[in-house]
C-alpha positions as CSV (number, residue, x, y, z in Angstrom):
1,X,12.5,1.9,25.3
2,X,13.6,5.1,27.0
3,X,12.2,4.6,30.6
4,X,12.0,2.3,33.5
5,X,9.1,0.5,31.9
6,X,9.8,-2.7,30.0
7,X,8.9,-3.1,26.3
8,X,6.5,-6.0,27.2
9,X,4.3,-3.5,29.1
10,X,3.1,-2.3,25.7
11,X,1.2,-4.4,23.2
12,X,0.9,-2.6,19.8
13,X,-1.4,-4.1,17.2
14,X,-1.6,-2.7,13.6
15,X,-4.0,-4.3,11.2
16,X,-5.7,-3.6,7.9
17,X,-9.3,-4.8,8.4
18,X,-10.2,-4.7,4.7
19,X,-13.7,-3.5,5.7
20,X,-14.6,-7.0,6.9
21,X,-17.0,-8.1,9.6
22,X,-15.5,-9.6,12.7
23,X,-16.7,-11.9,15.5
24,X,-15.3,-12.7,19.0
25,X,-13.4,-15.7,17.8
26,X,-11.3,-13.5,15.5
27,X,-9.7,-12.0,18.6
28,X,-8.8,-15.3,20.4
29,X,-5.1,-15.3,19.5
30,X,-4.7,-11.7,20.7
31,X,-6.7,-12.3,23.8
32,X,-4.5,-15.3,24.7
33,X,-1.4,-13.1,24.4
34,X,-3.0,-10.4,26.5
35,X,-4.0,-12.8,29.3
36,X,-0.5,-14.2,29.3
37,X,1.5,-11.0,29.1
38,X,-0.9,-8.6,30.9
39,X,0.6,-5.4,29.3
40,X,0.0,-2.1,31.0
41,X,-1.1,-0.6,27.6
42,X,-2.8,-2.0,24.6
43,X,-2.5,0.2,21.5
44,X,-4.7,-0.8,18.5
45,X,-4.1,0.8,15.1
46,X,-6.4,-0.4,12.3
47,X,-7.0,0.7,8.7
48,X,-9.9,0.2,6.4
49,X,-12.2,-0.3,9.3
50,X,-15.9,-0.4,8.6
51,X,-17.4,3.0,9.1
52,X,-20.5,2.0,11.1
53,X,-21.9,-0.9,13.2
54,X,-20.4,-3.1,15.8
55,X,-18.6,-5.6,13.6
56,X,-15.3,-3.8,13.0
57,X,-12.3,-5.3,14.8
58,X,-11.8,-2.4,17.2
59,X,-15.3,-2.8,18.7
60,X,-15.1,-6.6,18.9
61,X,-11.7,-6.5,20.7
62,X,-12.9,-3.8,23.1
63,X,-15.8,-6.0,24.2
64,X,-13.3,-8.8,25.0
65,X,-11.0,-6.7,27.2
66,X,-13.3,-4.2,28.8
67,X,-13.4,-5.9,32.2
68,X,-9.7,-5.4,32.8
69,X,-8.8,-2.5,30.5
70,X,-10.2,1.0,30.2
71,X,-10.3,2.9,27.0
72,X,-8.1,6.0,27.3
73,X,-8.6,7.6,23.9
74,X,-9.9,7.0,20.4
75,X,-9.4,8.7,17.0
76,X,-11.3,7.9,13.9
77,X,-10.2,9.4,10.6
78,X,-13.5,9.5,8.8
79,X,-15.8,12.1,7.3
80,X,-17.5,14.2,10.0
81,X,-21.0,13.1,10.8
82,X,-22.1,16.7,10.3
83,X,-20.8,16.9,6.8
84,X,-23.2,18.1,4.2
85,X,-22.2,15.1,2.1
86,X,-23.4,11.7,3.4
87,X,-20.2,9.6,3.8
88,X,-21.8,6.4,2.4
89,X,-23.3,8.1,-0.6
90,X,-20.1,10.0,-1.2
91,X,-18.0,6.9,-1.2
92,X,-20.5,4.9,-3.1
93,X,-20.5,7.4,-6.0
94,X,-16.8,6.9,-6.4
95,X,-16.6,3.2,-5.8
96,X,-16.0,0.6,-8.4
97,X,-16.8,-3.1,-8.3
98,X,-13.5,-4.0,-6.7
99,X,-14.1,-2.1,-3.5
100,X,-16.6,-2.5,-0.6
101,X,-19.1,0.3,-0.7
102,X,-18.5,1.4,2.9
103,X,-16.8,4.4,4.5
104,X,-13.5,3.0,5.6
105,X,-11.6,4.5,8.6
106,X,-8.1,4.7,10.1
107,X,-8.8,4.1,13.8
108,X,-6.6,4.3,16.9
109,X,-7.5,3.1,20.3
110,X,-5.3,3.1,23.4
111,X,-6.3,1.1,26.5
112,X,-4.7,0.9,30.0
113,X,-4.7,-1.8,32.7
114,X,-7.1,-0.4,35.3
115,X,-5.5,-2.2,38.2
116,X,-2.1,-0.7,37.6
117,X,-2.5,2.6,35.7
118,X,-4.5,5.7,36.7
119,X,-5.8,8.4,34.4
120,X,-8.0,11.4,35.3
121,X,-9.6,11.2,31.9
122,X,-10.9,8.2,29.9
123,X,-12.5,7.7,26.5
124,X,-11.1,10.9,25.1
125,X,-12.6,11.2,21.6
126,X,-11.0,13.5,19.0
127,X,-14.2,14.7,17.4
128,X,-15.6,15.8,20.8
129,X,-12.5,17.6,22.0
130,X,-12.5,21.2,23.3
131,X,-8.7,20.9,23.3
132,X,-6.4,18.3,21.9
133,X,-4.0,18.5,24.9
134,X,-4.5,17.4,28.5
135,X,-2.2,18.1,31.4
136,X,-3.1,15.6,34.1
137,X,-0.9,16.5,37.0
138,X,-3.2,15.9,40.0
139,X,-2.1,12.6,41.6
140,X,-4.8,12.6,44.3
141,X,-6.3,9.2,45.2
142,X,-3.9,7.2,43.0
143,X,-1.9,5.5,45.8
144,X,-2.9,2.0,44.6
145,X,-1.7,2.6,41.0
146,X,2.1,2.5,40.3
147,X,1.7,4.3,37.0
148,X,0.0,7.6,36.2
149,X,-0.8,9.2,32.8
150,X,0.2,12.8,33.2
151,X,-0.1,14.3,29.7
152,X,-2.0,13.5,26.5
153,X,-1.9,15.1,23.1
154,X,-3.8,13.9,20.0
155,X,-4.0,15.2,16.4
156,X,-5.4,14.3,13.0
157,X,-3.3,14.9,9.9
158,X,-4.3,17.7,7.6
159,X,-1.8,16.7,4.9
160,X,-3.2,13.3,3.8
161,X,-6.2,14.4,1.8
162,X,-8.8,12.8,4.1
163,X,-12.2,12.7,2.4
164,X,-10.9,13.3,-1.2
165,X,-11.8,10.7,-3.8
166,X,-9.1,9.3,-6.1
167,X,-9.5,6.3,-8.4
168,X,-12.4,5.0,-6.5
169,X,-11.1,5.1,-2.9
170,X,-11.0,7.7,-0.2
171,X,-7.7,8.5,1.3
172,X,-7.8,7.3,4.8
173,X,-5.5,9.8,6.5
174,X,-3.2,9.6,9.6
175,X,-3.5,10.4,13.3
176,X,-1.1,11.1,16.1
177,X,-1.2,10.1,19.8
178,X,1.3,11.3,22.4
179,X,1.5,10.1,26.1
180,X,3.6,10.9,29.1
181,X,3.4,8.0,31.6
182,X,4.9,8.4,35.1
183,X,6.4,5.6,37.0
184,X,5.7,6.6,40.6
185,X,8.3,4.3,42.1
186,X,11.2,5.7,40.2
187,X,9.7,9.1,39.3
188,X,10.7,8.5,35.7
189,X,8.4,9.4,32.7
190,X,8.1,7.4,29.6
191,X,7.2,9.5,26.5
192,X,5.5,7.6,23.7
193,X,4.2,8.6,20.3
194,X,1.9,6.5,18.1
195,X,1.3,7.5,14.4
196,X,-1.3,5.4,12.6
197,X,-1.5,6.0,8.8
198,X,-2.9,4.6,5.6
199,X,-0.8,5.8,2.6
200,X,-1.6,6.1,-1.1
201,X,-2.7,2.7,-2.3
202,X,-2.3,2.4,-6.0
203,X,0.2,0.2,-7.9
204,X,-0.4,-1.0,-11.5
205,X,1.4,-2.7,-14.3
206,X,0.9,-1.5,-17.9
207,X,2.7,-3.2,-20.7
208,X,5.1,-4.8,-18.2
209,X,6.0,-1.4,-16.8
210,X,5.4,-1.0,-13.1
211,X,4.0,2.2,-11.5
212,X,4.5,1.6,-7.8
213,X,3.3,4.9,-6.5
214,X,6.5,5.0,-4.4
215,X,7.1,8.7,-4.8
216,X,3.6,9.5,-3.6
217,X,3.9,7.4,-0.5
218,X,7.4,8.8,0.2
219,X,6.1,12.3,0.0
220,X,3.2,11.4,2.4
221,X,5.7,10.0,4.9
222,X,8.0,13.0,4.9
223,X,5.0,15.3,5.1
224,X,3.9,13.5,8.3
225,X,7.4,13.7,9.8
226,X,7.1,17.5,9.4
227,X,3.5,17.9,10.2
228,X,3.7,15.9,13.5
229,X,7.2,17.3,14.3
230,X,8.5,13.8,14.8
231,X,12.2,14.2,14.3
232,X,12.6,16.9,17.0
233,X,10.3,14.9,19.3
234,X,12.4,11.8,18.8
235,X,15.5,13.8,19.6
236,X,13.8,14.9,22.8
237,X,13.6,11.3,23.9
238,X,10.2,10.2,22.6
239,X,9.7,6.6,21.6
240,X,8.0,6.9,18.2
241,X,6.1,4.1,16.7
242,X,5.0,4.6,13.0
243,X,2.1,2.1,12.4
244,X,-0.4,1.4,9.7
245,X,-0.8,0.3,6.1
246,X,2.0,2.2,4.5
247,X,1.6,0.4,1.1
248,X,5.3,0.3,0.3
249,X,5.7,-2.9,-1.7
250,X,8.0,-5.0,-3.9
251,X,7.0,-6.3,-7.3
252,X,8.1,-9.6,-8.8
253,X,8.3,-8.2,-12.4
254,X,11.9,-7.4,-13.2
255,X,11.2,-4.4,-15.4
256,X,11.9,-0.7,-15.2
257,X,10.0,0.9,-12.4
258,X,8.2,4.2,-12.7
259,X,7.1,6.3,-9.8
260,X,4.4,9.0,-9.5
C-alpha cells in the first residue's frame, strides 16, 4: 500500500447478502477479527442487501461496532425513495419464483476508529449530498488523533442500468468512494479508492451450450474503468480496490462457450 500506513490498518469486507435476514451472531467471526486487529478503517461492501428494515448485514454489523467506530460515509444503490414507481411493487412485477421479492441494494459503508482518526464530517450519505466532494483541511482540535481524513469524493455509476428490469432482476449498479488520509507524524497521505459493484448475473445452459454472459460483464467492467477514471487515478498513486459480486464464473461443462 502506497503510504506509511500498514495494510492491516484496513479491513475490507465484500459480501453478497442474498437478500437474507441477519442477526448479531452472524457477525461474530468478523467482530473477533476486528477486536484482535483494531484496524483504523473498516470498509464494508455488500450486494443484494435487503432494501428496508434492520436485518440486512450492514445494519447488524454497525450495531456491533458503533461504540468504537464512527460511520464516515454510506452509499446505497437503490431506487430513489421519491420515485413515482414504488421500488417494491416495481421489483415484484418483474420477479419470478426463484427470486426474493424485495428491492436489493449495492451498499458501501466506511467506518473509522474514533480514538485514532479524525474527520470533520461523518455519516455522509450520497442521496442527501449537496456536493459529492469534501475538502477537509482544517486540522483544528485534532491533536489527539494521529490520522486525519482530509478529502472525500463519492459517486454512483450511471453506466450500470440501475433500476432497469431484465429477466426478473434489477441491475444493482456500482458506486465509488475516494479518500485522502493524512498521517500527521510523517505528513504522508494515503490515497484509497473503493469500487463496489454487482455485475450482470445471468448464465444458462441450453442443449449443453453455455451462455456465460462474459461479454456483458466484461463491458460493464471496462465501462466502470472509464466512468470512474480508475486507470489515471491508479497511475497517480491511488490504491484501487475493486470489490463486489462481479459474477465472472467457470462452468464444469466442457462444451463450446457462447458469450452475450
